[in-house]
KEROLUM-393722 format. One record per residue: residue number from 1; x, y, z of N, C-alpha, C, O in turn; residue in three letters. Coordinates in steps of 0.2 Angstrom, whole numbers, plus 5000, padded with zeros to 4 digits. Layout:
BEGIN
NUM  X  Y  Z  X  Y  Z  X  Y  Z  X  Y  Z  ALA $
...
// end
This chain:
BEGIN
1  5063  4882  4993  5057  4887  4994  5059  4894  4994  5056  4898  4992  MET $
2  5065  4895  4999  5067  4902  5000  5070  4905  4993  5069  4911  4992  LEU $
3  5073  4900  4989  5075  4903  4982  5069  4905  4978  5070  4910  4975  LYS $
4  5064  4902  4979  5058  4904  4975  5055  4911  4977  5053  4915  4974  ALA $
5  5056  4912  4984  5053  4918  4987  5058  4924  4985  5055  4929  4983  LEU $
6  5064  4922  4984  5069  4928  4982  5068  4929  4975  5068  4935  4973  ARG $
7  5066  4924  4971  5065  4925  4964  5059  4929  4962  5059  4933  4958  THR $
8  5054  4928  4967  5048  4932  4966  5047  4938  4971  5041  4940  4973  HIS $
9  5053  4940  4974  5052  4945  4979  5049  4951  4977  5046  4955  4981  ALA $
10  5048  4953  4971  5045  4959  4968  5038  4959  4970  5034  4964  4971  LYS $
11  5035  4953  4971  5028  4952  4973  5026  4955  4980  5021  4957  4981  TYR $
12  5031  4956  4984  5030  4959  4991  5028  4966  4990  5025  4969  4994  PHE $
13  5031  4969  4984  5029  4976  4983  5022  4977  4982  5019  4983  4984  TYR $
14  5018  4972  4980  5011  4973  4979  5007  4974  4986  5001  4976  4986  VAL $
15  5010  4972  4991  5007  4973  4998  5005  4980  4999  5000  4982  5002  LEU $
16  5009  4985  4996  5007  4992  4997  5001  4993  4993  4996  4997  4996  PHE $
17  5000  4991  4987  4994  4992  4984  4988  4988  4987  4982  4991  4986  PHE $
18  4989  4982  4989  4984  4979  4993  4981  4982  4999  4975  4983  5000  ILE $
19  4986  4985  5003  4984  4989  5008  4980  4996  5006  4975  4997  5009  VAL $
20  4982  4999  5001  4979  5005  4999  4972  5003  4997  4967  5007  4998  ILE $
21  4971  4998  4993  4964  4996  4991  4960  4994  4997  4954  4996  4997  LEU $
22  4963  4992  5003  4959  4991  5009  4956  4997  5011  4951  4997  5015  SER $
23  4960  5003  5010  4957  5009  5013  4950  5011  5010  4946  5013  5013  PHE $
24  4950  5009  5003  4944  5011  4999  4937  5008  5002  4932  5012  5003  ILE $
25  4937  5002  5004  4931  4999  5006  4931  4997  5013  4926  4995  5016  PHE $
26  4937  4997  5017  4937  4996  5024  4939  5002  5028  4937  5002  5034  TRP $
27  4943  5006  5025  4945  5012  5028  4950  5012  5033  4953  5007  5036  GLY $
28  4952  5018  5035  4957  5019  5041  4955  5026  5044  4954  5031  5040  VAL $
29  4954  5026  5050  4951  5032  5053  4954  5033  5060  4958  5029  5063  GLY $
30  4952  5039  5063  4955  5041  5070  4952  5036  5075  4947  5033  5074  PRO $
31  4955  5036  5081  4953  5032  5086  4946  5034  5089  4945  5040  5089  LEU $
32  4942  5030  5091  4936  5032  5094  4935  5029  5101  4940  5025  5103  ASP $
33  4930  5030  5105  4929  5028  5111  4925  5022  5112  4923  5020  5117  GLU $
34  4922  5019  5106  4918  5014  5106  4921  5007  5109  4927  5006  5107  ASN $
35  4918  5004  5113  4921  4998  5116  4919  4992  5112  4915  4992  5107  GLY $
36  4922  4986  5113  4920  4980  5110  4924  4979  5103  4923  4974  5100  GLY $
37  4928  4984  5101  4932  4983  5095  4939  4981  5096  4943  4984  5100  VAL $
38  4941  4976  5093  4948  4973  5094  4953  4977  5090  4952  4977  5084  GLN $
39  4958  4980  5093  4963  4984  5090  4969  4981  5090  4972  4979  5095  VAL $
40  4972  4980  5084  4978  4976  5082  4984  4981  5084  4989  4979  5087  VAL $
41  4983  4987  5081  4989  4992  5082  4986  4999  5082  4981  5000  5079  ALA $
42  4989  5003  5085  4988  5011  5085  4994  5014  5083  5000  5013  5086  GLU $
43  4993  5018  5078  4999  5022  5075  4997  5030  5076  4993  5032  5072  VAL $
44  4999  5033  5081  4997  5040  5083  4990  5040  5084  4987  5036  5088  GLY $
45  4986  5044  5080  4979  5044  5081  4975  5039  5077  4969  5038  5077  LYS $
46  4979  5035  5073  4975  5030  5069  4975  5023  5072  4980  5021  5076  TYR $
47  4970  5019  5070  4970  5012  5073  4969  5007  5067  4967  5009  5062  LYS $
48  4971  5001  5069  4971  4996  5064  4967  4990  5068  4969  4987  5073  ILE $
49  4960  4990  5066  4956  4985  5070  4957  4978  5067  4960  4977  5062  THR $
50  4955  4973  5071  4956  4966  5069  4952  4965  5062  4954  4961  5058  ALA $
51  4946  4968  5062  4942  4967  5055  4946  4970  5049  4946  4967  5044  ASP $
52  4949  4976  5050  4953  4979  5045  4959  4974  5043  4960  4973  5037  ASP $
53  4962  4972  5048  4968  4968  5047  4966  4961  5043  4969  4960  5038  TYR $
54  4961  4958  5045  4960  4951  5042  4957  4952  5035  4958  4948  5031  TRP $
55  4953  4957  5034  4951  4958  5027  4957  4960  5022  4957  4957  5017  LYS $
56  4962  4964  5025  4968  4965  5021  4972  4959  5020  4975  4958  5015  THR $
57  4973  4955  5025  4977  4949  5025  4974  4944  5020  4977  4941  5016  TYR $
58  4967  4944  5020  4964  4939  5015  4965  4941  5008  4966  4937  5004  ASP $
59  4965  4948  5007  4967  4950  5000  4974  4948  4998  4975  4946  4993  ARG $
60  4979  4949  5003  4986  4947  5002  4986  4939  5001  4990  4937  4996  ALA $
61  4983  4936  5005  4983  4928  5004  4981  4926  4998  4984  4922  4994  TYR $
62  4975  4929  4995  4972  4927  4989  4977  4929  4983  4977  4925  4978  ARG $
63  4980  4934  4984  4985  4936  4979  4990  4931  4978  4992  4929  4972  PHE $
64  4994  4930  4983  4999  4925  4983  4997  4918  4981  5001  4915  4978  TYR $
65  4991  4916  4983  4989  4910  4981  4988  4910  4973  4989  4904  4970  ARG $
66  4985  4915  4971  4984  4915  4963  4991  4915  4960  4992  4913  4954  ASP $
67  4996  4919  4963  5003  4919  4960  5006  4912  4960  5009  4910  4955  VAL $
68  5007  4909  4966  5010  4903  4967  5006  4897  4966  5009  4891  4965  TYR $
69  5000  4897  4966  4995  4892  4965  4996  4886  4970  4996  4887  4976  ARG $
70  4998  4880  4967  4998  4874  4972  5005  4875  4976  5005  4871  4981  GLU $
71  5009  4879  4974  5015  4879  4978  5014  4883  4985  5018  4883  4990  LYS $
72  5009  4887  4985  5007  4892  4991  5004  4887  4996  4998  4887  4996  PHE $
73  5008  4885  5000  5005  4881  5006  5006  4884  5012  5009  4890  5013  ASP $
74  5005  4881  5018  5006  4883  5025  5013  4885  5026  5015  4890  5029  GLU $
75  5018  4880  5023  5025  4881  5024  5027  4888  5021  5031  4891  5024  GLU $
76  5025  4889  5015  5027  4894  5011  5025  4901  5014  5028  4906  5015  MET $
77  5018  4901  5017  5016  4906  5020  5020  4908  5026  5021  4914  5027  GLU $
78  5022  4903  5030  5026  4905  5036  5033  4907  5034  5035  4912  5037  LYS $
79  5036  4905  5029  5042  4907  5026  5042  4914  5024  5046  4918  5025  GLU $
80  5036  4916  5021  5035  4923  5019  5034  4928  5025  5035  4934  5025  MET $
81  5032  4924  5031  5030  4928  5037  5025  4933  5035  5025  4939  5036  ASN $
82  5019  4931  5031  5014  4935  5028  5010  4939  5033  5009  4945  5032  LEU $
83  5009  4936  5038  5005  4940  5043  5008  4946  5046  5005  4951  5046  LYS $
84  5015  4945  5047  5019  4951  5050  5020  4956  5044  5020  4962  5046  GLU $
85  5021  4954  5038  5022  4958  5033  5016  4963  5031  5016  4969  5030  LYS $
86  5010  4959  5032  5004  4963  5031  5003  4968  5036  5001  4974  5035  VAL $
87  5004  4966  5042  5003  4971  5048  5008  4977  5047  5006  4983  5048  LEU $
88  5014  4975  5046  5020  4981  5045  5018  4986  5040  5019  4992  5040  ASN $
89  5015  4983  5034  5013  4987  5028  5008  4992  5030  5007  4998  5028  THR $
90  5003  4989  5034  4997  4993  5036  4999  4999  5041  4997  5004  5041  MET $
91  5004  4997  5045  5007  5002  5050  5011  5007  5046  5010  5013  5047  ILE $
92  5015  5005  5041  5019  5010  5037  5014  5015  5033  5016  5021  5033  ASN $
93  5009  5013  5031  5004  5017  5027  5001  5022  5032  5000  5028  5030  GLU $
94  5000  5020  5038  4997  5025  5042  5002  5030  5045  5001  5036  5046  ARG $
95  5008  5028  5045  5014  5032  5047  5015  5038  5041  5016  5044  5043  ILE $
96  5014  5036  5035  5014  5040  5029  5009  5045  5029  5009  5051  5028  LEU $
97  5003  5043  5031  4997  5048  5032  4998  5053  5037  4997  5059  5036  LEU $
98  5001  5051  5043  5003  5055  5048  5008  5060  5046  5008  5066  5048  ALA $
99  5013  5058  5042  5019  5062  5040  5016  5067  5035  5018  5073  5035  ALA $
100  5011  5065  5031  5008  5070  5026  5005  5075  5029  5005  5081  5027  ALA $
101  5001  5074  5034  4997  5079  5038  5002  5084  5041  5001  5090  5041  LYS $
102  5008  5081  5044  5013  5086  5047  5016  5090  5042  5018  5096  5043  ASP $
103  5017  5088  5036  5021  5091  5031  5016  5096  5027  5018  5100  5022  MET $
104  5009  5095  5028  5005  5099  5024  5004  5096  5017  5002  5100  5012  GLY $
105  5005  5090  5016  5004  5087  5009  4996  5086  5009  4994  5082  5013  VAL $
106  4993  5089  5004  4986  5088  5003  4984  5086  4995  4989  5086  4991  THR $
107  4978  5084  4994  4976  5082  4988  4970  5087  4986  4965  5088  4990  VAL $
108  4970  5090  4981  4965  5095  4979  4959  5092  4977  4959  5086  4975  THR $
109  4953  5095  4977  4947  5093  4975  4947  5090  4967  4944  5085  4965  ASP $
110  4951  5094  4963  4952  5093  4956  4955  5086  4955  4953  5082  4951  GLU $
111  4961  5085  4959  4965  5079  4959  4960  5073  4961  4961  5068  4958  GLU $
112  4956  5074  4966  4952  5069  4968  4947  5067  4963  4946  5061  4961  LEU $
113  4944  5072  4960  4938  5070  4955  4941  5067  4949  4938  5063  4946  GLN $
114  4947  5069  4947  4951  5067  4941  4952  5059  4942  4952  5055  4938  GLU $
115  4955  5058  4948  4957  5051  4950  4950  5046  4950  4951  5041  4947  SER $
116  4945  5049  4953  4939  5045  4953  4936  5043  4946  4934  5038  4944  ILE $
117  4937  5049  4942  4934  5048  4935  4938  5043  4931  4935  5041  4926  ALA $
118  4944  5041  4933  4948  5037  4929  4947  5029  4932  4950  5025  4929  ARG $
119  4944  5029  4937  4943  5022  4940  4939  5017  4935  4934  5019  4933  GLU $
120  4942  5012  4933  4938  5007  4929  4932  5005  4931  4927  5003  4928  PRO $
121  4931  5004  4938  4925  5002  4941  4919  5006  4940  4913  5004  4940  PHE $
122  4920  5013  4938  4915  5017  4938  4914  5020  4930  4910  5025  4929  PHE $
123  4917  5016  4926  4916  5018  4919  4910  5014  4915  4909  5008  4917  LEU $
124  4907  5017  4910  4902  5014  4906  4904  5016  4899  4904  5022  4897  LYS $
125  4905  5011  4895  4908  5013  4888  4914  5017  4888  4914  5022  4884  ASN $
126  4918  5016  4893  4924  5020  4893  4924  5027  4896  4929  5030  4896  GLY $
127  4918  5028  4899  4917  5035  4901  4914  5035  4908  4910  5030  4910  VAL $
128  4917  5039  4913  4914  5039  4920  4907  5040  4920  4904  5045  4916  PHE $
129  4903  5036  4923  4896  5037  4924  4894  5037  4931  4895  5033  4935  ASP $
130  4891  5043  4933  4889  5044  4940  4884  5039  4943  4885  5037  4949  LYS $
131  4880  5036  4939  4875  5031  4941  4879  5025  4943  4877  5022  4948  GLU $
132  4883  5023  4938  4887  5017  4940  4891  5018  4946  4892  5014  4950  VAL $
133  4894  5024  4947  4898  5026  4953  4894  5025  4959  4896  5022  4964  TYR $
134  4888  5028  4959  4884  5027  4965  4881  5020  4967  4881  5018  4972  LEU $
135  4880  5017  4961  4878  5010  4962  4883  5005  4965  4882  5001  4969  ASN $
136  4889  5006  4962  4895  5002  4965  4896  5004  4972  4897  4999  4976  ARG $
137  4896  5010  4974  4897  5011  4981  4891  5009  4986  4892  5006  4991  LEU $
138  4885  5009  4983  4879  5006  4987  4880  4999  4988  4878  4996  4993  LYS $
139  4882  4995  4983  4883  4988  4983  4888  4986  4989  4888  4981  4992  LEU $
140  4893  4991  4990  4898  4990  4995  4897  4993  5001  4901  4993  5006  ASN $
141  4891  4996  5002  4888  4999  5008  4893  5005  5010  4895  5005  5016  ARG $
142  4895  5009  5005  4900  5014  5006  4896  5021  5003  4894  5021  4998  VAL $
143  4896  5026  5007  4893  5032  5005  4898  5036  5001  4904  5035  5001  THR $
144  4896  5040  4996  4901  5044  4992  4905  5048  4996  4911  5049  4995  PRO $
145  4903  5051  5002  4907  5055  5006  4913  5051  5009  4918  5053  5009  GLU $
146  4911  5045  5012  4916  5041  5015  4921  5038  5009  4927  5039  5010  LEU $
147  4919  5036  5003  4923  5034  4998  4928  5040  4996  4934  5038  4995  TYR $
148  4925  5046  4995  4930  5051  4993  4935  5053  4998  4940  5055  4997  GLU $
149  4933  5052  5005  4938  5054  5010  4943  5048  5010  4949  5050  5011  ASN $
150  4942  5042  5009  4947  5037  5009  4951  5037  5002  4957  5036  5003  LEU $
151  4948  5039  4997  4951  5040  4991  4956  5045  4991  4962  5045  4989  LYS $
152  4955  5051  4995  4959  5056  4996  4965  5054  5000  4971  5056  4999  ARG $
153  4964  5050  5005  4969  5047  5009  4974  5043  5005  4980  5043  5005  GLN $
154  4971  5039  5000  4975  5035  4996  4980  5039  4991  4986  5038  4991  GLU $
155  4977  5044  4989  4981  5049  4984  4986  5053  4988  4991  5054  4986  LEU $
156  4984  5054  4994  4989  5058  4999  4995  5053  5000  5001  5056  5000  THR $
157  4994  5047  5001  5000  5042  5002  5004  5042  4996  5010  5042  4996  ILE $
158  5001  5041  4990  5004  5041  4984  5009  5047  4983  5014  5047  4981  ASP $
159  5006  5053  4985  5009  5059  4984  5016  5060  4988  5021  5062  4986  LYS $
160  5015  5058  4995  5021  5058  4999  5026  5053  4997  5032  5054  4998  ILE $
161  5024  5047  4995  5029  5042  4993  5033  5045  4987  5039  5044  4986  ARG $
162  5029  5048  4982  5032  5051  4976  5037  5056  4978  5043  5057  4975  ASN $
163  5036  5060  4983  5040  5066  4985  5046  5063  4988  5052  5065  4987  LEU $
164  5046  5057  4992  5052  5054  4995  5056  5051  4990  5062  5052  4990  ILE $
165  5053  5048  4985  5056  5045  4979  5060  5050  4975  5065  5048  4972  GLU $
166  5058  5056  4975  5061  5061  4971  5068  5063  4974  5072  5066  4971  LEU $
167  5069  5061  4980  5075  5063  4984  5081  5058  4982  5087  5060  4983  THR $
168  5079  5053  4978  5084  5048  4976  5089  5051  4971  5087  5054  4966  VAL $
169  5095  5050  4972  5100  5052  4967  5101  5047  4962  5103  5041  4963  ASP $
170  5099  5049  4956  5099  5044  4950  5105  5044  4946  5106  5040  4941  VAL $
171  5110  5048  4948  5116  5049  4944  5120  5043  4944  5124  5042  4939  SER $
172  5120  5039  4949  5124  5033  4949  5121  5027  4947  5124  5021  4948  ASP $
173  5115  5027  4945  5111  5021  4943  5114  5018  4937  5116  5012  4937  VAL $
174  5115  5022  4932  5118  5019  4926  5125  5016  4927  5127  5012  4923  ASP $
175  5128  5020  4931  5135  5018  4932  5136  5011  4935  5141  5007  4933  VAL $
176  5131  5008  4939  5131  5002  4942  5128  4996  4937  5129  4990  4939  GLY $
177  5126  4998  4931  5123  4993  4927  5128  4991  4922  5131  4995  4918  VAL $
178  5130  4984  4922  5135  4982  4917  5133  4983  4910  5127  4982  4908  PRO $
179  5137  4985  4905  5136  4986  4898  5138  4981  4894  5138  4981  4888  LYS $
180  5140  4975  4897  5143  4970  4893  5138  4966  4888  5140  4963  4883  THR $
181  5132  4967  4890  5127  4963  4886  5126  4966  4879  5124  4963  4874  SER $
182  5127  4973  4878  5126  4976  4872  5119  4977  4870  5118  4979  4864  GLY $
183  5115  4975  4874  5107  4976  4872  5105  4982  4876  5104  4981  4882  ASN $
184  5103  4987  4873  5101  4993  4876  5094  4992  4880  5093  4995  4885  GLU $
185  5090  4987  4877  5084  4986  4881  5085  4983  4888  5082  4984  4893  GLN $
186  5090  4978  4888  5091  4975  4894  5095  4979  4899  5093  4979  4905  VAL $
187  5099  4984  4896  5102  4989  4900  5097  4993  4903  5098  4995  4909  VAL $
188  5092  4995  4899  5087  5000  4902  5083  4997  4907  5081  5000  4912  GLY $
189  5081  4990  4906  5077  4987  4911  5081  4986  4918  5078  4987  4923  MET $
190  5088  4985  4917  5092  4984  4923  5092  4991  4927  5092  4991  4933  LEU $
191  5093  4996  4923  5093  5003  4926  5087  5005  4930  5087  5007  4935  SER $
192  5081  5003  4927  5075  5004  4930  5074  5000  4936  5071  5003  4941  GLN $
193  5076  4994  4936  5076  4990  4942  5080  4992  4948  5078  4992  4953  ALA $
194  5086  4995  4946  5090  4998  4951  5087  5004  4954  5087  5005  4960  MET $
195  5084  5008  4950  5081  5014  4952  5075  5013  4956  5074  5016  4962  LEU $
196  5071  5008  4954  5065  5006  4958  5067  5004  4965  5064  5005  4970  ASN $
197  5073  5000  4965  5075  4997  4972  5078  5003  4976  5076  5003  4982  GLU $
198  5081  5008  4973  5084  5013  4977  5078  5017  4980  5078  5020  4986  LYS $
199  5073  5018  4976  5067  5022  4978  5063  5019  4984  5061  5022  4989  ARG $
200  5062  5012  4983  5059  5008  4988  5063  5009  4995  5060  5009  5000  THR $
201  5070  5008  4995  5074  5009  5001  5073  5016  5004  5074  5016  5010  LYS $
202  5073  5021  4999  5072  5027  5002  5066  5028  5006  5066  5031  5011  ALA $
203  5060  5026  5003  5054  5026  5007  5054  5022  5014  5052  5024  5019  VAL $
204  5057  5016  5013  5058  5012  5019  5062  5015  5025  5060  5015  5030  GLU $
205  5067  5019  5022  5072  5022  5027  5068  5028  5030  5069  5029  5036  SER $
206  5064  5031  5026  5060  5037  5029  5055  5035  5034  5055  5038  5039  TYR $
207  5052  5030  5033  5047  5027  5037  5050  5025  5044  5047  5026  5049  ILE $
208  5056  5021  5043  5059  5019  5049  5061  5025  5054  5061  5024  5060  GLU $
209  5063  5030  5051  5065  5036  5055  5059  5039  5058  5060  5041  5064  GLY $
210  5053  5039  5055  5047  5042  5058  5045  5037  5064  5042  5039  5068  LEU $
211  5046  5031  5063  5044  5026  5068  5047  5028  5075  5044  5026  5080  LYS $
212  5052  5031  5075  5056  5033  5081  5052  5039  5084  5053  5041  5090  LYS $
213  5048  5043  5080  5045  5049  5083  5037  5048  5084  5035  5052  5088  GLN $
214  5034  5043  5081  5027  5042  5082  5026  5036  5087  5029  5031  5086  ILE $
215  5021  5037  5091  5019  5032  5096  5015  5027  5093  5010  5028  5089  LYS $
216  5018  5021  5093  5015  5015  5090  5014  5009  5096  5018  5008  5099  ILE $
217  5008  5007  5096  5006  5002  5101  5003  4996  5096  5000  4997  5091  LYS $
218  5005  4990  5098  5003  4984  5095  5001  4979  5100  5003  4978  5105  MET $
219  4996  4975  5097  4993  4969  5101  4992  4963  5096  4987  4962  5094  ASN $
220  4998  4960  5095  4998  4955  5090  4994  4949  5093  4993  4944  5088  LYS $
221  4993  4948  5099  4989  4942  5101  4982  4942  5098  4979  4937  5097  ASP $
222  4980  4948  5096  4973  4948  5092  4973  4944  5086  4968  4941  5084  VAL $
223  4979  4944  5082  4979  4940  5076  4984  4934  5076  4985  4931  5071  ILE $
224  4986  4932  5082  4990  4926  5082  4986  4920  5082  4989  4914  5082  SER $
// end
C-alpha cells in the first residue's frame, strides 16, 4: 500500500489546488468576535473554521477516491494521513497570505479581471459572459464582491509561490539527470520533474521558516 502511495505521491501536490478552490466558495477571512463557531486553527489574524475544514477535506477525499477507486479505503486514508495533510495545507496557504501582505505582494484590478474572464465556469461559447458569471455566483450564494476578494487572495498566493520558486537555482538540474537513455524527451521530462521537486521544496522550506514567526493555534479535537 505504501509503495502505491509513493508511486502516486504527485497527487499530494493537488492538495494545494483543492485548498485554493476552497477559498473561492468557502473563503478565508479575518477572525471575528462571533460566538458559536468552531475554529480548528488560527494563523495570525486568519482562522480555519470546522466548516471550512470539512468542506475542503471532502473535496480532497473525493479526489483521491476518484484516483484510486476501490483501492481507496479507510486503511489507505489513514496511511495517507489525509486529515492532517489537509489541515497543514490550509495552514500553509494562510501563512503565504500573511507573508504576501508583509512583502507588499498584490494583485492589480487588471490581473484580477483577466483571470476571472478566463474561468471556464463563466464562459459562453468560449467567451466570458457577465450574465453567466452573476448566475453562477448566485447559485453558490456568493456575491461578486466576495468572489472577487477571494479570487484576489488565490492569485496573491499564486504570485508569492512563483516568486519563491524563482529563487531556485536551476543550473544543477540538468547535471543530475542521467543521459544514458539517449532519449531527449525522457531527459527533458526528468529535468522538469527535478526542477518541480526543487521548487516545491523551496516553498515548503520558506513556509517552515515563517511558521517560527507567525502565531499559530490549533484545536485538532474539533476534527478528530
